[in-house]
TORPA-4810 file (N, C-alpha, C, O; in nm, 3 decimals):
<nodes>
NODE_1_9.364_10.976_8.138_9.323_10.890_8.247_9.386_10.940_8.376_9.504_10.975_8.380_M
NODE_2_9.306_10.943_8.481_9.354_10.997_8.608_9.400_10.886_8.701_9.342_10.777_8.707_R
NODE_3_9.506_10.916_8.772_9.564_10.823_8.868_9.590_10.899_8.997_9.666_10.995_8.998_L
NODE_4_9.526_10.855_9.105_9.546_10.920_9.234_9.676_10.870_9.296_9.698_10.749_9.307_L
NODE_5_9.761_10.963_9.336_9.882_10.930_9.411_9.849_10.951_9.558_9.838_11.064_9.605_L
NODE_6_9.833_10.841_9.630_9.786_10.847_9.769_9.903_10.871_9.864_9.949_10.780_9.933_A
NODE_7_9.949_10.995_9.866_10.059_11.033_9.955_10.044_11.179_9.993_9.986_11.259_9.920_S
NODE_8_10.097_11.211_10.109_10.103_11.351_10.152_10.247_11.399_10.156_10.275_11.515_10.189_R
NODE_9_10.339_11.311_10.121_10.481_11.344_10.123_10.515_11.422_9.996_10.510_11.365_9.887_N
NODE_10_10.551_11.551_10.008_10.577_11.632_9.889_10.692_11.579_9.804_10.689_11.591_9.682_P
NODE_11_10.793_11.519_9.867_10.905_11.463_9.793_10.862_11.346_9.706_10.898_11.338_9.589_G
NODE_12_10.784_11.256_9.765_10.733_11.141_9.689_10.642_11.187_9.576_10.652_11.138_9.463_K
NODE_13_10.552_11.280_9.606_10.459_11.328_9.503_10.535_11.389_9.386_10.500_11.365_9.270_L
NODE_14_10.638_11.467_9.414_10.716_11.530_9.307_10.785_11.423_9.222_10.783_11.431_9.100_A
NODE_15_10.845_11.324_9.288_10.914_11.217_9.215_10.816_11.138_9.128_10.842_11.116_9.009_E
NODE_16_10.705_11.095_9.186_10.609_11.014_9.111_10.549_11.092_8.995_10.532_11.039_8.885_L
NODE_17_10.515_11.219_9.019_10.458_11.302_8.912_10.557_11.316_8.797_10.519_11.305_8.681_T
NODE_18_10.684_11.341_8.830_10.787_11.354_8.726_10.802_11.224_8.647_10.818_11.227_8.525_A
NODE_19_10.797_11.112_8.716_10.814_10.982_8.649_10.695_10.947_8.559_10.709_10.872_8.463_M
NODE_20_10.578_11.002_8.591_10.457_10.972_8.512_10.442_11.062_8.390_10.356_11.037_8.305_L
NODE_21_10.524_11.168_8.380_10.513_11.260_8.266_10.533_11.184_8.135_10.625_11.103_8.121_E
NODE_22_10.445_11.212_8.041_10.456_11.151_7.909_10.401_11.009_7.899_10.413_10.945_7.795_G
NODE_23_10.340_10.959_8.008_10.288_10.822_8.005_10.140_10.816_7.965_10.087_10.708_7.939_T
NODE_24_10.075_10.932_7.961_9.932_10.933_7.932_9.846_10.931_8.058_9.723_10.938_8.051_G
NODE_25_9.911_10.921_8.173_9.837_10.922_8.300_9.847_11.060_8.363_9.956_11.116_8.375_W
NODE_26_9.733_11.112_8.404_9.728_11.242_8.472_9.732_11.216_8.622_9.636_11.164_8.679_E
NODE_27_9.843_11.251_8.683_9.859_11.229_8.827_9.787_11.337_8.906_9.798_11.456_8.874_A
NODE_28_9.714_11.297_9.008_9.653_11.393_9.099_9.674_11.343_9.241_9.701_11.225_9.264_C
NODE_29_9.663_11.434_9.336_9.680_11.395_9.476_9.556_11.436_9.555_9.462_11.493_9.500_D
NODE_30_9.559_11.407_9.684_9.442_11.440_9.767_9.408_11.588_9.763_9.291_11.625_9.755_Y
NODE_31_9.510_11.674_9.770_9.486_11.819_9.771_9.413_11.862_9.644_9.321_11.943_9.650_A
NODE_32_9.455_11.809_9.530_9.393_11.847_9.402_9.246_11.806_9.397_9.165_11.869_9.330_A
NODE_33_9.212_11.700_9.469_9.073_11.651_9.471_8.993_11.708_9.587_8.874_11.680_9.600_L
NODE_34_9.058_11.787_9.672_8.990_11.844_9.788_8.956_11.739_9.893_8.858_11.754_9.966_G
NODE_35_9.036_11.634_9.901_9.011_11.526_9.996_9.107_11.534_10.114_9.222_11.574_10.100_L
NODE_36_9.058_11.495_10.229_9.141_11.490_10.349_9.139_11.346_10.400_9.048_11.306_10.472_D
NODE_37_9.240_11.269_10.361_9.246_11.127_10.397_9.373_11.103_10.476_9.483_11.136_10.431_V
NODE_38_9.358_11.046_10.593_9.473_11.012_10.676_9.469_10.863_10.706_9.367_10.810_10.752_N
NODE_39_9.578_10.797_10.680_9.586_10.653_10.701_9.697_10.626_10.801_9.809_10.673_10.785_V
NODE_40_9.665_10.550_10.904_9.766_10.513_11.003_9.852_10.402_10.944_9.802_10.294_10.911_K
NODE_41_9.981_10.429_10.932_10.074_10.332_10.874_10.126_10.240_10.984_10.239_10.256_11.032_E
NODE_42_10.042_10.145_11.025_10.079_10.056_11.135_10.103_9.913_11.089_10.107_9.821_11.171_D
NODE_43_10.118_9.893_10.958_10.147_9.760_10.906_10.286_9.714_10.947_10.372_9.795_10.979_G
NODE_44_10.306_9.585_10.945_10.436_9.529_10.981_10.529_9.518_10.862_10.648_9.490_10.878_E
NODE_45_10.476_9.541_10.741_10.558_9.535_10.619_10.527_9.654_10.531_10.424_9.721_10.547_T
NODE_46_10.619_9.681_10.438_10.593_9.787_10.339_10.466_9.756_10.261_10.386_9.846_10.234_F
NODE_47_10.447_9.629_10.223_10.330_9.591_10.143_10.200_9.618_10.217_10.104_9.669_10.158_A
NODE_48_10.195_9.585_10.346_10.072_9.610_10.423_10.038_9.758_10.424_9.922_9.796_10.404_E
NODE_49_10.137_9.842_10.447_10.111_9.987_10.450_10.071_10.039_10.313_9.979_10.121_10.303_N
NODE_50_10.137_9.994_10.207_10.104_10.041_10.072_9.962_10.002_10.036_9.887_10.084_9.983_A
NODE_51_9.923_9.878_10.065_9.787_9.832_10.033_9.683_9.910_10.113_9.578_9.947_10.060_E
NODE_52_9.712_9.934_10.238_9.619_10.009_10.324_9.596_10.150_10.268_9.482_10.197_10.260_K
NODE_53_9.705_10.216_10.229_9.694_10.352_10.175_9.624_10.354_10.039_9.544_10.443_10.012_K
NODE_54_9.654_10.256_9.954_9.593_10.252_9.821_9.442_10.227_9.831_9.364_10.293_9.763_A
NODE_55_9.402_10.134_9.916_9.259_10.103_9.931_9.184_10.223_9.986_9.073_10.251_9.943_R
NODE_56_9.244_10.296_10.083_9.180_10.417_10.138_9.164_10.522_10.029_9.064_10.593_10.026_A
NODE_57_9.263_10.533_9.940_9.255_10.629_9.831_9.143_10.598_9.734_9.071_10.687_9.690_G
NODE_58_9.127_10.470_9.700_9.019_10.429_9.610_8.884_10.459_9.674_8.794_10.512_9.609_V
NODE_59_8.871_10.423_9.801_8.742_10.444_9.869_8.705_10.591_9.878_8.587_10.626_9.870_E
NODE_60_8.804_10.678_9.895_8.777_10.821_9.906_8.751_10.886_9.771_8.672_10.981_9.762_A
NODE_61_8.816_10.836_9.666_8.811_10.907_9.537_8.736_10.835_9.426_8.686_10.899_9.334_S
NODE_62_8.727_10.703_9.433_8.669_10.625_9.324_8.762_10.611_9.205_8.722_10.562_9.099_G
NODE_63_8.888_10.655_9.222_8.986_10.651_9.113_9.085_10.536_9.131_9.108_10.490_9.243_L
NODE_64_9.143_10.492_9.021_9.257_10.403_9.028_9.362_10.474_9.113_9.392_10.591_9.091_L
NODE_65_9.417_10.403_9.212_9.504_10.468_9.310_9.637_10.396_9.324_9.643_10.273_9.327_T
NODE_66_9.742_10.475_9.332_9.876_10.423_9.353_9.926_10.474_9.487_9.921_10.594_9.516_L
NODE_67_9.973_10.382_9.569_10.032_10.420_9.698_10.159_10.342_9.718_10.170_10.227_9.675_A
NODE_68_10.255_10.404_9.782_10.378_10.331_9.810_10.414_10.340_9.957_10.373_10.432_10.027_D
NODE_69_10.490_10.244_10.001_10.556_10.254_10.130_10.699_10.214_10.103_10.726_10.113_10.038_D
NODE_70_10.788_10.292_10.153_10.928_10.268_10.121_11.015_10.306_10.238_10.972_10.374_10.331_S
NODE_71_11.140_10.262_10.232_11.230_10.295_10.340_11.370_10.244_10.316_11.400_10.181_10.215_G
NODE_72_11.454_10.275_10.411_11.595_10.240_10.407_11.619_10.120_10.497_11.574_10.118_10.612_L
NODE_73_11.688_10.019_10.446_11.727_9.903_10.525_11.880_9.899_10.533_11.948_9.887_10.431_E
NODE_74_11.932_9.909_10.653_12.077_9.909_10.676_12.116_9.774_10.735_12.069_9.737_10.842_V
NODE_75_12.201_9.702_10.665_12.236_9.566_10.707_12.300_9.562_10.845_12.267_9.476_10.926_D
NODE_76_12.392_9.654_10.873_12.461_9.656_11.002_12.368_9.689_11.118_12.403_9.668_11.234_A
NODE_77_12.250_9.741_11.087_12.151_9.775_11.190_12.037_9.673_11.191_11.929_9.701_11.242_L
NODE_78_12.062_9.556_11.135_11.960_9.452_11.134_11.839_9.486_11.049_11.729_9.438_11.075_G
NODE_79_11.859_9.570_10.946_11.749_9.608_10.857_11.678_9.736_10.898_11.587_9.781_10.828_G
NODE_80_11.717_9.794_11.009_11.655_9.921_11.050_11.706_10.033_10.959_11.813_10.021_10.900_E
NODE_81_11.631_10.142_10.948_11.501_10.168_11.008_11.384_10.096_10.941_11.276_10.087_10.999_P
NODE_82_11.404_10.044_10.821_11.303_9.960_10.756_11.166_10.022_10.746_11.151_10.137_10.705_G
NODE_83_11.065_9.944_10.784_10.927_9.990_10.770_10.898_10.112_10.858_10.796_10.179_10.840_V
NODE_84_10.986_10.139_10.953_10.970_10.256_11.041_11.051_10.377_10.994_11.070_10.472_11.070_H
NODE_85_11.099_10.375_10.870_11.187_10.480_10.820_11.132_10.620_10.839_11.204_10.711_10.880_S
NODE_86_11.003_10.640_10.810_10.944_10.774_10.819_10.920_10.816_10.964_10.901_10.935_10.992_A
NODE_87_10.921_10.720_11.056_10.893_10.750_11.196_11.013_10.720_11.286_11.000_10.717_11.409_R
NODE_88_11.128_10.697_11.226_11.250_10.669_11.302_11.281_10.790_11.388_11.281_10.902_11.338_Y
NODE_89_11.306_10.772_11.513_11.331_10.880_11.611_11.202_10.949_11.655_11.208_11.053_11.721_C
NODE_90_11.087_10.896_11.620_10.960_10.956_11.662_10.887_11.025_11.549_10.947_11.063_11.448_G
NODE_91_10.758_11.043_11.568_10.670_11.100_11.467_10.709_11.242_11.426_10.691_11.280_11.310_E
NODE_92_10.763_11.319_11.519_10.792_11.460_11.492_10.931_11.485_11.436_10.963_11.597_11.396_Q
NODE_93_11.016_11.382_11.433_11.153_11.400_11.384_11.153_11.430_11.235_11.072_11.376_11.160_A
NODE_94_11.244_11.515_11.193_11.257_11.550_11.052_11.363_11.466_10.983_11.428_11.382_11.046_G
NODE_95_11.379_11.489_10.854_11.477_11.413_10.775_11.618_11.424_10.833_11.689_11.324_10.842_D
NODE_96_11.658_11.544_10.871_11.793_11.565_10.921_11.818_11.483_11.049_11.923_11.422_11.064_E
NODE_97_11.720_11.482_11.139_11.734_11.407_11.264_11.742_11.257_11.238_11.820_11.187_11.303_A
NODE_98_11.663_11.209_11.144_11.665_11.065_11.112_11.799_11.026_11.051_11.856_10.923_11.086_R
NODE_99_11.850_11.107_10.960_11.982_11.079_10.900_12.090_11.079_11.007_12.176_10.991_11.009_C
NODE_100_12.084_11.176_11.094_12.184_11.187_11.200_12.179_11.064_11.291_12.284_11.013_11.333_R
NODE_101_12.059_11.015_11.322_12.045_10.898_11.408_12.109_10.775_11.345_12.176_10.698_11.413_A
NODE_102_12.088_10.756_11.214_12.149_10.643_11.145_12.301_10.657_11.147_12.372_10.562_11.178_V
NODE_103_12.350_10.775_11.113_12.495_10.797_11.109_12.560_10.774_11.245_12.670_10.718_11.252_L
NODE_104_12.495_10.816_11.352_12.551_10.796_11.487_12.562_10.647_11.520_12.659_10.604_11.583_L
NODE_105_12.464_10.570_11.477_12.468_10.426_11.503_12.569_10.354_11.414_12.605_10.240_11.440_R
NODE_106_12.614_10.422_11.309_12.706_10.361_11.213_12.850_10.408_11.230_12.936_10.370_11.150_M
NODE_107_12.878_10.490_11.329_13.011_10.551_11.345_13.124_10.448_11.341_13.224_10.470_11.273_V
NODE_108_13.109_10.337_11.411_13.217_10.239_11.421_13.208_10.129_11.315_13.287_10.034_11.318_A
NODE_109_13.113_10.140_11.223_13.094_10.034_11.123_13.191_10.056_11.007_13.191_10.163_10.945_V
NODE_110_13.276_9.955_10.977_13.374_9.972_10.868_13.307_9.977_10.731_13.193_9.935_10.714_P
NODE_111_13.379_10.029_10.635_13.326_10.050_10.499_13.262_9.924_10.442_13.154_9.932_10.383_E
NODE_112_13.325_9.810_10.458_13.276_9.686_10.398_13.141_9.642_10.454_13.069_9.564_10.391_A
NODE_113_13.107_9.692_10.572_12.981_9.651_10.634_12.874_9.761_10.631_12.775_9.752_10.703_R
NODE_114_12.894_9.864_10.550_12.800_9.976_10.546_12.693_9.957_10.438_12.632_10.055_10.393_R
NODE_115_12.670_9.834_10.396_12.573_9.806_10.290_12.430_9.836_10.334_12.394_9.821_10.451_T
NODE_116_12.351_9.879_10.237_12.213_9.916_10.265_12.135_9.914_10.134_12.191_9.899_10.026_A
NODE_117_12.007_9.929_10.147_11.924_9.940_10.028_11.800_10.024_10.059_11.752_10.029_10.173_R
NODE_118_11.752_10.089_9.955_11.619_10.150_9.960_11.523_10.048_9.901_11.552_9.989_9.797_F
NODE_119_11.410_10.027_9.967_11.305_9.941_9.914_11.177_10.022_9.898_11.145_10.107_9.981_R
NODE_120_11.106_9.995_9.791_10.978_10.062_9.766_10.877_9.956_9.724_10.899_9.883_9.628_C
NODE_121_10.767_9.949_9.796_10.657_9.861_9.757_10.541_9.950_9.717_10.496_10.035_9.794_V
NODE_122_10.493_9.930_9.595_10.383_10.009_9.540_10.261_9.920_9.526_10.270_9.807_9.477_V
NODE_123_10.147_9.971_9.569_10.020_9.902_9.548_9.936_9.984_9.452_9.918_10.104_9.471_C
NODE_124_9.886_9.918_9.350_9.793_9.979_9.255_9.656_9.918_9.284_9.636_9.798_9.266_L
NODE_125_9.564_10.000_9.329_9.430_9.951_9.367_9.326_10.013_9.276_9.330_10.133_9.246_A
NODE_126_9.230_9.930_9.231_9.125_9.983_9.145_8.989_9.977_9.214_8.972_9.904_9.312_D
NODE_127_8.892_10.053_9.162_8.760_10.057_9.225_8.687_9.922_9.228_8.593_9.904_9.304_P
NODE_128_8.730_9.827_9.146_8.666_9.695_9.144_8.717_9.606_9.257_8.670_9.493_9.274_A
NODE_129_8.813_9.656_9.334_8.861_9.580_9.449_8.987_9.499_9.423_9.027_9.418_9.507_G
NODE_130_9.049_9.521_9.308_9.173_9.448_9.278_9.294_9.530_9.320_9.306_9.648_9.288_R
NODE_131_9.385_9.464_9.393_9.510_9.526_9.435_9.625_9.447_9.373_9.627_9.324_9.379_D
NODE_132_9.720_9.519_9.313_9.839_9.456_9.258_9.959_9.523_9.323_9.964_9.646_9.335_V
NODE_133_10.057_9.443_9.366_10.171_9.494_9.440_10.299_9.474_9.360_10.320_9.369_9.299_V
NODE_134_10.385_9.576_9.361_10.512_9.573_9.290_10.622_9.618_9.386_10.595_9.695_9.479_F
NODE_135_10.744_9.570_9.364_10.853_9.611_9.452_10.976_9.651_9.372_11.013_9.586_9.274_E
NODE_136_11.040_9.759_9.417_11.166_9.803_9.358_11.270_9.818_9.467_11.239_9.850_9.582_G
NODE_137_11.396_9.795_9.430_11.507_9.807_9.524_11.621_9.885_9.460_11.637_9.887_9.338_R
NODE_138_11.698_9.949_9.544_11.821_10.015_9.499_11.927_9.986_9.604_11.918_10.032_9.718_C
NODE_139_12.028_9.909_9.565_12.135_9.870_9.656_12.240_9.981_9.665_12.260_10.056_9.570_E
NODE_140_12.305_9.989_9.780_12.408_10.090_9.798_12.476_10.076_9.932_12.486_9.966_9.988_G
NODE_141_12.523_10.189_9.984_12.590_10.188_10.114_12.565_10.322_10.183_12.523_10.420_10.122_R
NODE_142_12.594_10.321_10.312_12.573_10.442_10.393_12.701_10.525_10.396_12.809_10.474_10.425_I
NODE_143_12.688_10.653_10.365_12.801_10.746_10.369_12.844_10.768_10.515_12.772_10.730_10.607_A
NODE_144_12.959_10.829_10.534_13.007_10.861_10.669_12.951_10.994_10.718_12.948_11.020_10.838_H
NODE_145_12.907_11.079_10.624_12.851_11.210_10.658_12.738_11.240_10.560_12.740_11.192_10.447_H
NODE_146_12.641_11.318_10.602_12.534_11.362_10.512_12.595_11.459_10.410_12.671_11.549_10.445_A
NODE_147_12.558_11.437_10.281_12.611_11.521_10.174_12.504_11.548_10.070_12.425_11.459_10.036_R
NODE_148_12.501_11.670_10.020_12.410_11.705_9.910_12.289_11.782_9.956_12.254_11.783_10.074_G
NODE_149_12.226_11.849_9.860_12.112_11.934_9.894_11.985_11.898_9.817_11.883_11.966_9.830_R
NODE_150_11.990_11.792_9.738_11.871_11.751_9.663_11.800_11.637_9.735_11.853_11.578_9.829_Y
NODE_151_11.679_11.607_9.689_11.607_11.493_9.741_11.546_11.517_9.877_11.526_11.630_9.920_G
NODE_152_11.517_11.407_9.946_11.452_11.413_10.076_11.481_11.283_10.150_11.545_11.193_10.097_F
NODE_153_11.432_11.275_10.272_11.450_11.152_10.349_11.596_11.122_10.375_11.672_11.206_10.423_G
NODE_154_11.635_10.999_10.344_11.771_10.952_10.369_11.865_10.973_10.250_11.977_10.923_10.250_Y
NODE_155_11.820_11.047_10.150_11.902_11.069_10.031_12.043_11.122_10.061_12.138_11.082_9.994_D
NODE_156_12.061_11.211_10.161_12.196_11.264_10.187_12.296_11.163_10.243_12.416_11.190_10.244_P
NODE_157_12.248_11.046_10.289_12.343_10.950_10.347_12.349_10.820_10.267_12.418_10.727_10.307_I
NODE_158_12.277_10.811_10.155_12.274_10.687_10.077_12.351_10.704_9.946_12.321_10.791_9.865_F
NODE_159_12.452_10.618_9.927_12.531_10.617_9.805_12.492_10.494_9.724_12.522_10.383_9.766_I
NODE_160_12.427_10.511_9.609_12.386_10.394_9.530_12.507_10.323_9.469_12.608_10.386_9.436_P
NODE_161_12.495_10.192_9.453_12.603_10.115_9.392_12.644_10.175_9.258_12.559_10.217_9.179_D
NODE_162_12.775_10.180_9.233_12.827_10.233_9.108_12.855_10.382_9.111_12.902_10.438_9.012_G
NODE_163_12.827_10.446_9.223_12.847_10.590_9.235_12.931_10.622_9.359_12.941_10.542_9.451_F
NODE_164_12.991_10.741_9.358_13.063_10.790_9.475_12.984_10.900_9.544_13.020_10.944_9.654_A
NODE_165_12.875_10.944_9.481_12.792_11.052_9.534_12.665_10.997_9.596_12.617_10.891_9.558_L
NODE_166_12.611_11.071_9.692_12.483_11.033_9.752_12.369_11.071_9.656_12.388_11.149_9.562_T
NODE_167_12.251_11.015_9.682_12.134_11.055_9.603_12.113_11.206_9.612_12.071_11.268_9.514_F
NODE_168_12.141_11.264_9.727_12.120_11.409_9.745_12.220_11.491_9.666_12.197_11.610_9.642_A
NODE_169_12.331_11.431_9.626_12.428_11.500_9.541_12.401_11.475_9.394_12.430_11.560_9.310_E
NODE_170_12.345_11.359_9.362_12.321_11.322_9.222_12.208_11.402_9.159_12.211_11.429_9.039_L
NODE_171_12.109_11.441_9.237_11.998_11.519_9.185_11.883_11.433_9.135_11.898_11.312_9.115_G
NODE_172_11.769_11.498_9.115_11.644_11.428_9.086_11.647_11.350_8.955_11.598_11.237_8.950_A
NODE_173_11.704_11.407_8.850_11.700_11.339_8.720_11.771_11.204_8.726_11.718_11.104_8.678_E
NODE_174_11.889_11.201_8.785_11.963_11.074_8.796_11.891_10.980_8.891_11.874_10.862_8.860_T
NODE_175_11.850_11.030_9.006_11.780_10.945_9.104_11.654_10.884_9.043_11.628_10.765_9.062_K
NODE_176_11.577_10.963_8.971_11.450_10.914_8.916_11.468_10.808_8.809_11.372_10.739_8.774_N
NODE_177_11.589_10.793_8.757_11.616_10.687_8.659_11.649_10.555_8.727_11.624_10.448_8.671_R
NODE_178_11.706_10.561_8.848_11.763_10.440_8.908_11.713_10.406_9.047_11.754_10.304_9.103_M
NODE_179_11.626_10.486_9.103_11.586_10.465_9.242_11.494_10.343_9.258_11.445_10.286_9.161_S
NODE_180_11.474_10.307_9.382_11.380_10.202_9.420_11.239_10.235_9.373_11.164_10.148_9.328_H
NODE_181_11.202_10.362_9.385_11.068_10.406_9.344_11.055_10.398_9.192_10.949_10.359_9.141_R
NODE_182_11.160_10.434_9.120_11.158_10.426_8.973_11.144_10.281_8.929_11.069_10.252_8.836_A
NODE_183_11.216_10.190_8.995_11.208_10.048_8.959_11.068_9.994_8.980_11.017_9.919_8.896_A
NODE_184_11.004_10.032_9.091_10.868_9.986_9.117_10.769_10.048_9.018_10.680_9.980_8.968_A
NODE_185_10.786_10.177_8.989_10.692_10.245_8.899_10.704_10.191_8.756_10.603_10.185_8.686_L
NODE_186_10.822_10.153_8.712_10.835_10.092_8.579_10.749_9.967_8.570_10.687_9.942_8.467_R
NODE_187_10.746_9.888_8.675_10.663_9.767_8.677_10.514_9.803_8.672_10.436_9.737_8.604_Q
NODE_188_10.477_9.907_8.745_10.338_9.953_8.743_10.298_9.995_8.602_10.192_9.957_8.553_V
NODE_189_10.383_10.073_8.537_10.351_10.122_8.402_10.345_10.007_8.302_10.260_10.009_8.213_L
NODE_190_10.432_9.908_8.315_10.425_9.787_8.228_10.292_9.717_8.249_10.228_9.675_8.153_D
NODE_191_10.250_9.706_8.373_10.123_9.642_8.405_10.005_9.718_8.343_9.914_9.658_8.287_H
NODE_192_10.009_9.851_8.354_9.899_9.933_8.299_9.896_9.924_8.147_9.789_9.923_8.087_L
NODE_193_10.012_9.919_8.085_10.016_9.906_7.937_9.958_9.773_7.893_9.888_9.767_7.791_R
NODE_194_9.985_9.669_7.967_9.931_9.535_7.932_9.781_9.530_7.945_9.714_9.456_7.872_Q
NODE_195_9.726_9.609_8.040_9.581_9.611_8.063_9.509_9.699_7.961_9.390_9.682_7.938_K
NODE_196_9.582_9.794_7.900_9.518_9.893_7.812_9.467_9.828_7.684_9.411_9.897_7.598_A
</nodes>
């Protein structure tokens, strides 16, 4: 059974594809289908953006489609960058610039107030017009410096609860077991098993 992963983010695609291995679902993306779909992520919530992307994927492909919107919420920054995580510092800014911007705003924040979380909202949309939404979270804190060479996005500055290392130091295998995206995808797979 084929499942379209409605994302252009290579890091997300790699994570989702790895998590789907052995589930009986064949993951494909827009490139594999020869589709060029661009969705403006202008929703005010992760759920709005995920649903918008999932519905666009179904309409373009006719396949069951999974889309996510996710980001980092830093308590000391009032929840920023939040839904704007991918566009923090502007559309053209890269991962390194976004991490640096968060760290600069956190310079004077003491350890006890460096709490944060990754949130992932996944929408599973089917050709019949049904959308189901799932959410995963991973609590942690913001490091004082970027560390590690694995992962993408804010992984080098996020230390998950129970660890002393950042996601970028822990590596994909550990991250894929405990991340916000893994938590959301487990719910999706439970839902698909119940429907089978």
